[in-house]
TORRO-981231 format. One record per residue (C-alpha): residue in three letters; residue number from 1; x, y, z. Coordinates in pm, 1 decimal, always signed. Layout:
<sites>
SITE    r    k         X         Y         Z
SITE  Ala  NUM         X         Y         Z
...
</sites>
This chain:
<sites>
SITE    r    k         X         Y         Z
SITE  Met    1   -1097.8   -4502.8   +4536.1
SITE  Glu    2   -1348.1   -4314.0   +4294.0
SITE  Gln    3   -1081.9   -4081.9   +4229.2
SITE  Arg    4    -834.9   -4338.7   +4129.1
SITE  Lys    5   -1080.3   -4458.2   +3887.1
SITE  Lys    6   -1095.1   -4143.2   +3722.3
SITE  Gly    7    -766.5   -4036.2   +3708.5
SITE  Lys    8    -769.6   -4430.0   +3492.6
SITE  Cys    9    -996.1   -4325.8   +3273.1
SITE  Cys   10    -795.7   -4023.1   +3188.2
SITE  Glu   11    -499.6   -4216.3   +3131.7
SITE  Asp   12    -678.8   -4425.9   +2880.8
SITE  Met   13    -802.9   -4154.0   +2669.5
SITE  Leu   14    -463.1   -4014.5   +2613.2
SITE  Ser   15    -202.9   -4155.0   +2347.9
SITE  Asn   16     -62.8   -4477.2   +2501.0
SITE  Asp   17    +284.9   -4340.9   +2432.6
SITE  Cys   18    +192.9   -4026.9   +2678.2
SITE  Thr   19     +93.9   -4246.4   +2985.1
SITE  Asn   20    +435.5   -4451.7   +2915.3
SITE  Ala   21    +657.7   -4220.7   +2837.5
SITE  Thr   22    +558.0   -3926.2   +3117.8
SITE  Ala   23    +564.2   -3945.2   +3476.1
SITE  Val   24    +310.6   -3622.0   +3539.6
SITE  Asp   25     -37.1   -3722.8   +3533.8
SITE  Pro   26    -233.6   -3558.8   +3236.5
SITE  Cys   27    -536.6   -3482.3   +3505.3
SITE  Gln   28    -360.9   -3265.8   +3706.2
SITE  Val   29    -256.6   -3033.6   +3407.0
SITE  Ala   30    -313.6   -2690.3   +3596.2
SITE  Gln   31     +17.0   -2854.4   +3823.5
SITE  Trp   32    +239.7   -2880.0   +3505.3
SITE  Thr   33    +545.1   -2710.5   +3470.9
SITE  Leu   34    +742.9   -2606.5   +3169.0
SITE  Asp   35    +911.1   -2898.8   +3196.4
SITE  Asp   36    +599.0   -3129.0   +3220.8
SITE  Val   37    +451.6   -2957.3   +2918.6
SITE  Leu   38    +763.3   -3044.1   +2710.3
SITE  Asn   39    +785.0   -3419.7   +2806.5
SITE  Trp   40    +375.3   -3395.2   +2742.0
SITE  Ala   41    +472.4   -3284.5   +2379.8
SITE  Asn   42    +807.8   -3479.3   +2297.9
SITE  Ala   43    +525.4   -3793.9   +2403.4
SITE  Glu   44    +260.3   -3643.8   +2145.2
SITE  His   45    +552.1   -3653.5   +1917.0
SITE  Phe   46    +583.7   -3313.6   +1795.0
SITE  Ser   47    +851.3   -3150.9   +1641.4
SITE  Gly   48   +1108.5   -2978.8   +1726.9
SITE  Ala   49   +1017.8   -2618.7   +1632.4
SITE  Leu   50    +707.5   -2684.7   +1797.1
SITE  Ile   51    +883.4   -2786.4   +2115.9
SITE  Asp   52   +1128.5   -2451.1   +2095.2
SITE  Cys   53    +791.0   -2216.6   +2062.5
SITE  Leu   54    +641.3   -2391.7   +2369.9
SITE  Arg   55    +982.4   -2387.1   +2567.2
SITE  Thr   56   +1034.5   -1968.4   +2437.6
SITE  Glu   57    +659.5   -1874.3   +2518.2
SITE  Ser   58    +681.1   -2051.6   +2855.8
SITE  Ile   59    +380.2   -2240.9   +2804.6
SITE  Asp   60    +325.9   -2418.1   +3159.7
SITE  Gly   61     -13.4   -2596.6   +3214.4
SITE  Phe   62    -164.9   -2315.2   +3314.5
SITE  Val   63    -123.0   -2135.4   +3017.7
SITE  Leu   64    -221.8   -2476.5   +2833.7
SITE  Leu   65    -551.7   -2460.2   +2972.4
SITE  Ser   66    -574.9   -2106.3   +2860.5
SITE  Leu   67    -517.0   -2172.7   +2526.5
SITE  Asn   68    -747.7   -2127.1   +2262.9
SITE  Glu   69    -765.0   -2158.3   +1871.7
SITE  Ser   70    -705.9   -1813.5   +1788.3
SITE  Asp   71    -390.4   -1821.7   +2054.7
SITE  Val   72    -280.7   -2120.2   +1828.7
SITE  Arg   73    -321.6   -1939.0   +1487.3
SITE  Asp   74     -95.9   -1675.0   +1597.5
SITE  Leu   75    +170.6   -1900.1   +1682.9
SITE  Arg   76    +224.2   -1893.9   +1250.0
SITE  Tyr   77     +46.4   -1596.6   +1167.0
SITE  Arg   78    +117.5   -1314.3   +1441.5
SITE  Leu   79    +413.5   -1511.1   +1601.1
SITE  His   80    +599.7   -1578.7   +1293.7
SITE  Tyr   81    +687.7   -1950.6   +1412.6
SITE  Lys   82    +742.4   -2150.4   +1088.6
SITE  Leu   83    +509.3   -2419.6   +1159.9
SITE  Pro   84    +357.0   -2659.3    +945.6
SITE  Phe   85     -22.3   -2617.4    +918.2
SITE  Gly   86     -94.4   -2985.8    +988.6
SITE  Glu   87    +119.3   -3029.3   +1283.2
SITE  Leu   88    -114.2   -2651.9   +1432.6
SITE  Lys   89    -451.7   -2860.4   +1378.6
SITE  Lys   90    -295.5   -3176.7   +1546.5
SITE  Phe   91    -100.2   -2956.0   +1821.6
SITE  Trp   92    -489.9   -2782.9   +1907.8
SITE  Gln   93    -672.8   -3157.7   +1885.9
SITE  Ala   94    -447.3   -3230.3   +2143.6
SITE  Val   95    -465.5   -2942.1   +2371.6
SITE  Cys   96    -814.4   -3016.1   +2360.3
SITE  Lys   97    -824.6   -3378.3   +2487.3
SITE  Val   98    -564.2   -3222.5   +2753.7
SITE  Gln   99    -774.3   -2974.8   +2854.5
SITE  Leu  100   -1100.5   -3200.2   +2850.1
SITE  Leu  101    -912.4   -3431.1   +3073.1
SITE  Ala  102    -870.1   -3170.9   +3290.7
SITE  Arg  103   -1248.9   -3030.8   +3291.6
SITE  His  104   -1343.5   -3410.5   +3352.0
SITE  Asn  105   -1134.5   -3432.9   +3671.2
SITE  Ser  106   -1140.5   -3103.0   +3854.0
SITE  Gln  107   -1377.6   -2971.6   +4104.3
SITE  Pro  108   -1642.8   -2700.4   +3993.2
SITE  Ala  109   -1369.1   -2439.5   +4201.9
SITE  Asp  110   -1084.0   -2563.3   +3999.5
SITE  Ile  111   -1291.8   -2510.8   +3638.8
SITE  Leu  112   -1351.9   -2145.1   +3762.8
SITE  Met  113    -932.5   -2106.5   +3745.3
SITE  Met  114    -914.7   -2222.2   +3373.5
SITE  Pro  115    -999.8   -1987.4   +3166.6
SITE  Gly  116    -939.2   -2149.6   +2829.8
SITE  Leu  117   -1123.1   -2566.3   +2870.2
SITE  Cys  118   -1217.1   -2703.0   +2538.8
SITE  Pro  119   -1433.0   -2510.4   +2304.5
SITE  Cys  120   -1418.8   -2871.3   +2090.4
SITE  Ala  121   -1685.6   -3020.0   +2421.4
SITE  Ser  122   -1864.1   -2654.3   +2423.0
SITE  His  123   -1876.8   -2334.2   +2300.3
SITE  Glu  124   -1550.3   -2136.0   +2339.8
SITE  Ala  125   -1577.1   -1888.7   +2617.9
SITE  Glu  126   -1691.6   -1604.5   +2390.7
SITE  Ala  127   -1439.9   -1363.7   +2380.7
SITE  His  128   -1523.9    -965.5   +2520.5
SITE  Ile  129   -1590.2    -763.1   +2258.0
SITE  Gln  130   -1468.9    -413.0   +2334.1
SITE  Pro  131   -1671.0    -140.3   +2222.2
SITE  Glu  132   -1367.3     +82.6   +2119.0
SITE  Tyr  133   -1530.1    +409.5   +2105.3
SITE  Leu  134   -1238.1    +584.9   +1991.5
SITE  Lys  135   -1255.5    +402.4   +1688.9
SITE  Ala  136   -1591.0    +455.4   +1636.2
SITE  Ala  137   -1589.1    +824.5   +1695.4
SITE  Leu  138   -1252.0    +879.1   +1437.2
SITE  Ser  139   -1474.1    +657.0   +1208.2
SITE  Phe  140   -1799.3    +851.3   +1245.0
SITE  Gly  141   -1561.3   +1190.9   +1216.2
SITE  Tyr  142   -1437.5   +1022.1    +855.6
SITE  Ser  143   -1768.0    +975.9    +745.9
SITE  Phe  144   -1886.9   +1313.7    +858.2
SITE  Val  145   -1610.4   +1482.9    +645.2
SITE  Val  146   -1626.4   +1256.4    +349.7
SITE  Thr  147   -1994.6   +1371.3    +343.7
SITE  Trp  148   -1897.4   +1764.2    +354.0
SITE  Ile  149   -1619.0   +1654.5     +60.1
SITE  Thr  150   -1927.0   +1481.5    -159.6
SITE  Ser  151   -2103.6   +1789.1     -89.3
SITE  Phe  152   -1876.9   +2037.0    -218.7
SITE  Val  153   -1775.8   +1771.9    -519.8
SITE  Met  154   -2161.3   +1818.5    -588.9
SITE  Val  155   -2156.0   +2186.7    -628.5
SITE  Ile  156   -1803.9   +2162.8    -856.1
SITE  Val  157   -1997.6   +1888.6   -1112.7
SITE  His  158   -2332.6   +2103.4   -1137.0
SITE  Glu  159   -2120.0   +2400.5   -1245.0
SITE  Arg  160   -1968.3   +2136.5   -1480.5
SITE  Val  161   -2309.4   +1973.2   -1663.5
SITE  Pro  162   -2295.5   +1925.4   -1985.9
SITE  Asp  163   -2594.8   +2142.1   -2200.6
SITE  Val  164   -2865.0   +1937.9   -2263.6
SITE  Glu  165   -2929.2   +2096.6   -2621.2
SITE  Arg  166   -2576.8   +2020.1   -2734.8
SITE  Tyr  167   -2572.7   +1666.1   -2541.0
SITE  Pro  168   -2880.7   +1489.8   -2539.2
SITE  Pro  169   -2955.0   +1176.6   -2296.1
SITE  Leu  170   -2721.2    +893.7   -2399.9
SITE  Pro  171   -2932.7    +596.8   -2460.7
SITE  Asp  172   -2991.9    +357.0   -2189.3
SITE  Phe  173   -3185.4      +4.5   -2205.1
SITE  Phe  174   -3435.6     +75.4   -1902.1
SITE  Leu  175   -3483.2    +453.6   -1963.1
SITE  Asp  176   -3580.4    +418.4   -2278.9
SITE  Asn  177   -3813.3    +121.5   -2276.0
SITE  Val  178   -3985.4    +246.8   -1924.4
SITE  Pro  179   -4151.3    +563.4   -1910.6
SITE  His  180   -4121.2    +848.5   -1676.8
SITE  Ile  181   -4290.7    +823.6   -1357.0
SITE  Pro  182   -4302.4   +1175.1   -1216.8
SITE  Arg  183   -4282.9   +1137.5    -852.1
SITE  Ala  184   -4096.9    +774.3    -850.3
SITE  Phe  185   -3780.9    +988.4    -705.0
SITE  Asp  186   -3926.2   +1113.8    -391.3
SITE  Met  187   -4075.3    +711.1    -317.3
SITE  Cys  188   -3712.8    +627.5    -337.4
SITE  Glu  189   -3635.2    +848.0     -56.8
SITE  Ile  190   -3905.7    +747.9    +135.2
SITE  Thr  191   -3802.9    +405.9    +104.5
SITE  Ala  192   -3455.4    +507.7    +213.2
SITE  Ser  193   -3599.7    +660.2    +528.9
SITE  Leu  194   -3755.9    +389.7    +599.8
SITE  Leu  195   -3420.5    +109.2    +572.8
SITE  Phe  196   -3268.9    +421.3    +794.0
SITE  Thr  197   -3542.5    +399.1   +1044.4
SITE  Leu  198   -3504.9      -4.2   +1094.9
SITE  Trp  199   -3106.4     +61.1   +1092.8
SITE  Thr  200   -3119.3    +301.2   +1369.3
SITE  Leu  201   -3362.8     +79.4   +1581.0
SITE  Val  202   -3132.0    -220.2   +1552.6
SITE  Leu  203   -2779.4     +14.0   +1589.5
SITE  Ile  204   -2989.7    +115.5   +1948.2
SITE  Phe  205   -3087.2    -242.1   +2065.2
SITE  His  206   -2779.2    -409.7   +1926.9
SITE  Lys  207   -2492.5    -508.8   +2229.7
SITE  His  208   -2216.9    -424.7   +1983.4
SITE  Arg  209   -2350.0    -123.1   +1837.9
SITE  Met  210   -2025.1     +63.9   +1878.0
SITE  Val  211   -1884.5    -214.1   +1642.6
SITE  Met  212   -2183.5    -173.5   +1387.2
SITE  Leu  213   -2161.8    +202.1   +1363.3
SITE  Arg  214   -1757.9    +191.7   +1312.6
SITE  Arg  215   -1812.1     -43.6   +1024.0
SITE  Phe  216   -2114.7    +170.4    +891.1
SITE  Cys  217   -1911.6    +499.5    +885.6
SITE  Ala  218   -1621.0    +324.3    +721.7
SITE  Leu  219   -1790.3    +179.0    +497.9
SITE  Ala  220   -2033.2    +446.6    +391.6
SITE  Gly  221   -1735.1    +683.5    +370.0
SITE  Thr  222   -1538.6    +473.7    +158.6
SITE  Val  223   -1815.2    +461.1     -92.9
SITE  Phe  224   -1875.4    +789.6     -82.0
SITE  Leu  225   -1566.3    +909.4    -118.1
SITE  Leu  226   -1489.8    +693.2    -437.2
SITE  Arg  227   -1801.4    +876.7    -567.3
SITE  Cys  228   -1661.4   +1169.6    -564.4
SITE  Val  229   -1388.1   +1033.1    -776.4
SITE  Thr  230   -1576.2    +924.4   -1029.3
SITE  Met  231   -1817.5   +1200.4   -1014.9
SITE  Leu  232   -1490.6   +1448.4   -1088.9
SITE  Leu  233   -1370.9   +1218.8   -1360.3
SITE  Thr  234   -1645.8   +1221.6   -1601.1
SITE  Ser  235   -1953.6   +1441.5   -1640.6
SITE  Leu  236   -2233.6   +1270.2   -1795.6
SITE  Ser  237   -2519.2   +1394.4   -1956.1
SITE  Val  238   -2846.7   +1419.1   -1786.7
SITE  Pro  239   -3043.7   +1115.2   -1800.8
SITE  Gly  240   -3359.6   +1273.7   -1882.0
SITE  Ala  241   -3500.0   +1560.7   -2099.6
SITE  His  242   -3739.5   +1622.9   -1786.2
SITE  Leu  243   -3445.9   +1759.8   -1637.1
SITE  Lys  244   -3401.4   +2118.1   -1612.8
SITE  Cys  245   -3050.2   +2110.7   -1544.3
SITE  Ser  246   -2790.1   +2420.4   -1669.8
SITE  Asn  247   -2417.2   +2464.4   -1544.1
SITE  Lys  248   -2566.2   +2824.6   -1541.4
SITE  Asp  249   -2764.7   +2793.3   -1270.4
SITE  His  250   -2511.5   +2798.1   -1023.1
SITE  Ala  251   -2193.0   +2952.6   -1227.0
SITE  Val  252   -1961.1   +3179.8   -1010.7
SITE  Asp  253   -1927.4   +3515.4   -1235.3
SITE  Arg  254   -1532.1   +3561.4   -1221.4
SITE  Asp  255   -1585.8   +3898.7   -1305.7
SITE  Ser  256   -1746.7   +4020.2   -1011.7
SITE  Ala  257   -1667.6   +3772.6    -769.8
SITE  Asp  258   -1280.1   +3687.6    -673.7
SITE  Ala  259   -1146.6   +3337.9    -527.0
SITE  Thr  260   -1221.9   +3398.3    -180.2
SITE  Asp  261   -1641.5   +3513.8    -275.5
SITE  Ala  262   -1639.7   +3219.7    -521.5
SITE  Met  263   -1518.6   +2989.3    -274.2
SITE  Val  264   -1771.1   +3095.0      -9.7
SITE  Met  265   -2049.7   +3091.1    -254.9
SITE  Arg  266   -1987.7   +2708.6    -341.4
SITE  Val  267   -1900.5   +2638.1     +72.6
SITE  Asn  268   -2263.9   +2767.8    +116.8
SITE  Arg  269   -2436.9   +2589.8    -131.4
SITE  Ala  270   -2287.3   +2289.9     -36.7
SITE  Tyr  271   -2399.0   +2318.6    +286.8
SITE  Arg  272   -2754.3   +2353.5    +156.4
SITE  Ile  273   -2697.7   +2026.1     +28.0
SITE  Trp  274   -2534.2   +1875.2    +340.4
SITE  Ser  275   -2797.9   +1994.1    +548.4
SITE  Gly  276   -3076.9   +1838.5    +327.8
SITE  Leu  277   -2909.4   +1535.6    +305.6
SITE  Gly  278   -2899.7   +1544.3    -104.1
SITE  Met  279   -3261.3   +1450.9     -61.8
SITE  Ser  280   -3490.4   +1610.8    -310.3
SITE  Ile  281   -3779.6   +1599.3     -82.0
SITE  Gln  282   -3544.5   +1810.4    +158.8
SITE  Gly  283   -3524.6   +2062.9    -171.0
SITE  Val  284   -3210.7   +1976.4    -296.6
SITE  Arg  285   -3168.2   +1977.6    -651.2
SITE  Thr  286   -2823.0   +1902.6    -802.1
SITE  Cys  287   -2731.1   +1776.1   -1208.2
SITE  Gly  288   -2422.9   +1607.7   -1246.7
SITE  Asp  289   -2362.0   +1382.0   -1004.2
SITE  Tyr  290   -2457.0   +1084.0   -1195.2
SITE  Met  291   -2167.9    +788.0   -1178.1
SITE  Phe  292   -2220.5    +668.6    -974.9
SITE  Ser  293   -2619.9    +644.0    -765.7
SITE  Gly  294   -2560.1    +762.9    -419.1
SITE  His  295   -2918.5    +639.8    -355.8
SITE  Thr  296   -2841.4    +303.1    -466.6
SITE  Val  297   -2548.3    +327.3    -245.7
SITE  Ala  298   -2765.1    +435.0     +44.0
SITE  Leu  299   -3023.6    +164.3     -38.2
SITE  Thr  300   -2768.8    -111.7     -31.8
SITE  Met  301   -2581.2     -29.2    +231.2
SITE  Leu  302   -2853.4     +23.7    +467.4
SITE  Asn  303   -3016.4    -348.5    +335.3
SITE  Phe  304   -2688.8    -519.0    +367.3
SITE  Phe  305   -2640.0    -412.1    +759.6
SITE  Ile  306   -3005.2    -463.6    +845.3
SITE  Thr  307   -2947.0    -840.5    +770.0
SITE  Glu  308   -2583.2    -906.7    +888.0
SITE  Tyr  309   -2650.8    -772.9   +1222.7
SITE  Thr  310   -3000.4    -924.6   +1267.1
SITE  Pro  311   -3086.8   -1267.8   +1327.4
SITE  Arg  312   -3154.9   -1527.1   +1058.1
SITE  Thr  313   -3440.1   -1639.7   +1218.1
SITE  Leu  314   -3596.1   -1301.3   +1100.3
SITE  Tyr  315   -3631.8   -1393.8    +742.4
SITE  His  316   -3938.2   -1192.1    +706.7
SITE  Leu  317   -3762.3    -888.9    +804.6
SITE  His  318   -3475.4    -978.9    +521.6
SITE  Thr  319   -3759.0   -1004.1    +283.5
SITE  Phe  320   -3842.8    -708.0    +376.1
SITE  Thr  321   -3538.8    -511.2    +321.1
SITE  Trp  322   -3441.8    -689.1      -5.8
SITE  Leu  323   -3788.1    -568.5    -123.8
SITE  Leu  324   -3748.9    -216.5     +17.0
SITE  Asn  325   -3348.1    -197.4    -184.4
SITE  Ile  326   -3514.5    -346.9    -486.4
SITE  Phe  327   -3818.0    -113.5    -520.0
SITE  Gly  328   -3615.7    +176.2    -414.6
SITE  Ile  329   -3380.4    +104.7    -739.9
SITE  Phe  330   -3682.3     +69.1    -944.6
SITE  Phe  331   -3778.4    +354.3    -841.2
SITE  Ile  332   -3448.4    +557.1    -883.9
SITE  Leu  333   -3486.0    +415.3   -1254.3
SITE  Ala  334   -3817.0    +507.1   -1297.3
SITE  Ala  335   -3776.2    +877.9   -1191.8
SITE  His  336   -3527.5    +873.5   -1474.1
SITE  Glu  337   -3273.7   +1030.1   -1233.9
SITE  His  338   -2988.7    +769.9   -1308.8
SITE  Tyr  339   -2878.1    +576.5   -1610.7
SITE  Ser  340   -2880.0    +227.3   -1559.9
SITE  Ile  341   -2492.8    +194.6   -1542.3
SITE  Asp  342   -2505.5    +435.5   -1253.7
SITE  Val  343   -2739.8    +194.4   -1052.3
SITE  Phe  344   -2567.9    -110.5   -1156.2
SITE  Val  345   -2196.4     +21.5   -1063.7
SITE  Ala  346   -2308.9    +173.1    -732.5
SITE  Phe  347   -2459.1    -160.6    -616.0
SITE  Tyr  348   -2173.7    -369.0    -712.9
SITE  Ile  349   -1918.1    -144.7    -574.5
SITE  Thr  350   -2178.1    -151.1    -226.9
SITE  Ser  351   -2236.5    -469.5    -199.8
SITE  Arg  352   -1818.1    -625.2    -271.8
SITE  Leu  353   -1693.3    -369.3     -37.1
SITE  Phe  354   -1945.8    -485.2    +209.2
SITE  Leu  355   -1888.3    -830.7    +165.1
SITE  Tyr  356   -1498.6    -814.2    +105.6
SITE  Tyr  357   -1456.9    -619.2    +467.6
SITE  His  358   -1685.2    -856.5    +646.9
SITE  Thr  359   -1527.3   -1133.4    +503.8
SITE  Leu  360   -1176.1   -1025.4    +640.7
SITE  Ala  361   -1286.5    -868.8    +950.8
SITE  Asn  362   -1496.8   -1251.4   +1046.6
SITE  Asn  363   -1226.8   -1466.3    +970.6
SITE  Lys  364    -902.0   -1367.3   +1164.8
SITE  Ser  365    -661.4   -1606.1    +976.0
SITE  Leu  366    -729.8   -1425.8    +637.6
SITE  Met  367    -650.6   -1103.0    +776.5
SITE  Gln  368    -323.8   -1251.6    +903.1
SITE  Ile  369    -202.8   -1355.0    +585.8
SITE  Asp  370     -28.6   -1091.9    +461.1
SITE  Val  371     -40.6    -818.6    +774.3
SITE  Ala  372    +188.8    -592.8    +553.1
SITE  Arg  373     -44.4    -566.6    +216.4
SITE  Thr  374    -354.3    -552.6    +458.4
SITE  Arg  375    -221.7    -231.4    +568.7
SITE  Ile  376     -81.1    -107.8    +280.2
SITE  Trp  377    -410.9    -168.1     +85.0
SITE  Phe  378    -660.4    -174.1    +323.6
SITE  Pro  379    -495.1    +117.9    +595.8
SITE  Leu  380    -881.8    +194.9    +782.6
SITE  Phe  381    -998.5    -154.1    +801.3
SITE  Ser  382    -642.3    -277.7    +943.0
SITE  Tyr  383    -658.7      +5.9   +1201.3
SITE  Phe  384   -1066.1     -49.6   +1278.4
SITE  Glu  385   -1063.0    -405.1   +1265.3
SITE  Ser  386    -722.8    -459.4   +1453.4
SITE  Ser  387    -895.4    -637.5   +1738.8
SITE  Ala  388   -1160.4    -796.9   +1549.9
SITE  Glu  389   -1152.5   -1182.2   +1674.0
SITE  Gly  390   -1458.6   -1302.4   +1438.7
SITE  Arg  391   -1798.3   -1278.1   +1365.5
SITE  Val  392   -2002.5   -1011.8   +1586.5
SITE  Pro  393   -2285.6   -1210.3   +1753.7
SITE  Asn  394   -2634.8   -1109.5   +1697.4
SITE  Glu  395   -2749.7   -1033.1   +2057.0
SITE  Phe  396   -2936.6    -749.9   +2161.8
SITE  Asp  397   -3032.5    -575.5   +2486.5
SITE  Ser  398   -3436.6    -512.2   +2626.2
SITE  Pro  399   -3527.0    -135.8   +2667.3
SITE  Arg  400   -3510.7    -209.1   +3006.3
SITE  Ile  401   -3131.7    -265.8   +3007.0
SITE  Leu  402   -3094.7     +15.7   +2766.4
SITE  Phe  403   -3236.4    +253.7   +3040.5
SITE  Glu  404   -3090.6    +145.3   +3320.8
SITE  Arg  405   -2724.5    +153.8   +3157.0
SITE  Leu  406   -2801.5    +489.7   +2971.4
SITE  Lys  407   -2925.1    +597.2   +3341.5
SITE  Gly  408   -2573.4    +494.4   +3449.1
SITE  His  409   -2396.0    +673.8   +3240.3
SITE  Leu  410   -2544.8   +1006.0   +3300.7
SITE  Ala  411   -2467.3    +953.4   +3672.3
SITE  Thr  412   -2140.2    +875.9   +3583.4
SITE  Ala  413   -2077.9   +1180.9   +3346.0
SITE  Lys  414   -2301.5   +1392.0   +3678.0
SITE  His  415   -2060.1   +1298.0   +3907.8
SITE  Gln  416   -1698.7   +1336.0   +3723.1
SITE  Ile  417   -1880.6   +1728.2   +3649.7
SITE  Ile  418   -1945.4   +1807.8   +3996.7
SITE  Met  419   -1583.7   +1647.1   +4095.0
SITE  Gly  420   -1457.7   +1850.4   +3816.4
SITE  Leu  421   -1632.5   +2153.4   +3928.5
SITE  His  422   -1552.9   +2099.4   +4282.2
SITE  Arg  423   -1158.8   +2025.2   +4184.4
SITE  Phe  424   -1176.8   +2392.4   +4011.9
SITE  Trp  425   -1334.3   +2544.9   +4320.9
SITE  Leu  426   -1103.5   +2422.4   +4552.3
SITE  Asp  427    -770.0   +2529.8   +4313.8
SITE  Arg  428    -914.0   +2922.8   +4288.3
SITE  His  429   -1016.2   +2885.1   +4652.1
SITE  Phe  430    -665.5   +2813.0   +4744.1
SITE  His  431    -498.1   +3053.8   +4496.0
SITE  Val  432    -695.7   +3321.7   +4584.8
SITE  Lys  433    -562.7   +3282.8   +4984.4
SITE  Ser  434    -247.8   +3238.5   +4876.4
SITE  Ser  435    -237.1   +3619.1   +4705.2
SITE  Thr  436    -433.3   +3753.3   +4975.9
SITE  Ser  437    -160.8   +3620.2   +5243.8
SITE  Ser  438    +123.4   +3696.5   +5072.4
SITE  Pro  439    +150.1   +4068.8   +5154.9
SITE  Ala  440    +111.7   +3976.8   +5538.0
SITE  Thr  441    +358.3   +3738.7   +5545.9
SITE  Ala  442    +662.2   +3968.6   +5311.4
SITE  Pro  443    +697.1   +4202.6   +5626.1
SITE  Gln  444    +799.6   +3932.5   +5854.8
SITE  Ile  445   +1044.9   +3764.9   +5610.6
SITE  Ile  446   +1257.0   +4075.8   +5562.3
SITE  Ser  447   +1224.0   +4125.3   +5942.2
</sites>
């Protein structure tokens, strides 16, 4: 009697057309066949195109319960069915209603068999975000190569820096009105080091650290690669008279050195820049790499990643990182190491690329509006974010969980190494045994 009452309640929640036109019970959706789903779609007055889509994709009752909003969007944007946007929204609402009925009239054991129950009433089951180690490794390798290219380009532009006596510093609104502060550039690099420390802590304890590492390396590599182009295209004069820069500092004597020797010398200088991270506190001094500021890129990128991948409730941390970013930029200008336009362009390019990248990655529908154009103009993004399902939740592992996970990875690696060595020993043992036994068996075979 109680079950019949619950069934009546579910039927009242559906439209009158549904209860009159179909003989199936909407509360038994998991047992619906393909024909039952098509009857339900007809009763809901969906178009023939949508009904044909359901038939082609073999959407039965169990699949209907497993649908989520992303699956419904895929019918139009990935599978390319010509379905109006409004009808997709109505179809999703109808699916939500049926899923609610199934939830209301199912026992707990039945609910476990329905993975896609409606996110209208509760949060959609959070999609498992794959770490995708290969993509993270490729992104890291990409940024690693870009750092070497940047170091080598910095060597080239230093050889082309304009002579200070012939080309004095250009007029600059900020530099002309703010006196030079000798140790300001060191303070900027200390500020960047503090931001990097905070970012490293966030990266270590975040549950989705591989996604963050992949995105950070992809964005940082792209911005610094663009910086290589701008540095090579135009050589600006030094921004301050205190900078003792000359293109003869690291000039290659072309009379005494051939092309190979000159390349070796430049690679050695690039290594010194690369190993010192391009920082003056590490003893690296370069000139000519002005458009645009690499220090501003680092400050801004670290700030944006920390604020994006930490909870919004940590507003004290976000305020602190923004202050570090602003003061770091001020120290660059106060040290007269860059023109104001270098810093402005660096901040603008870095912030825009970060926002565009994450806007597309967090909104799958935007990514799928024009897939072909996205692949042409953003090939790295299209590959790295091909499996992105939305915003990455800011969830963190405790030190205990992190330690246990690390211990598990080490145990797995140890087991694989032992098994590999054991397999190698067995192969070698049987190979030696077969080679020593072959002479003894040869006479028997001949006789």
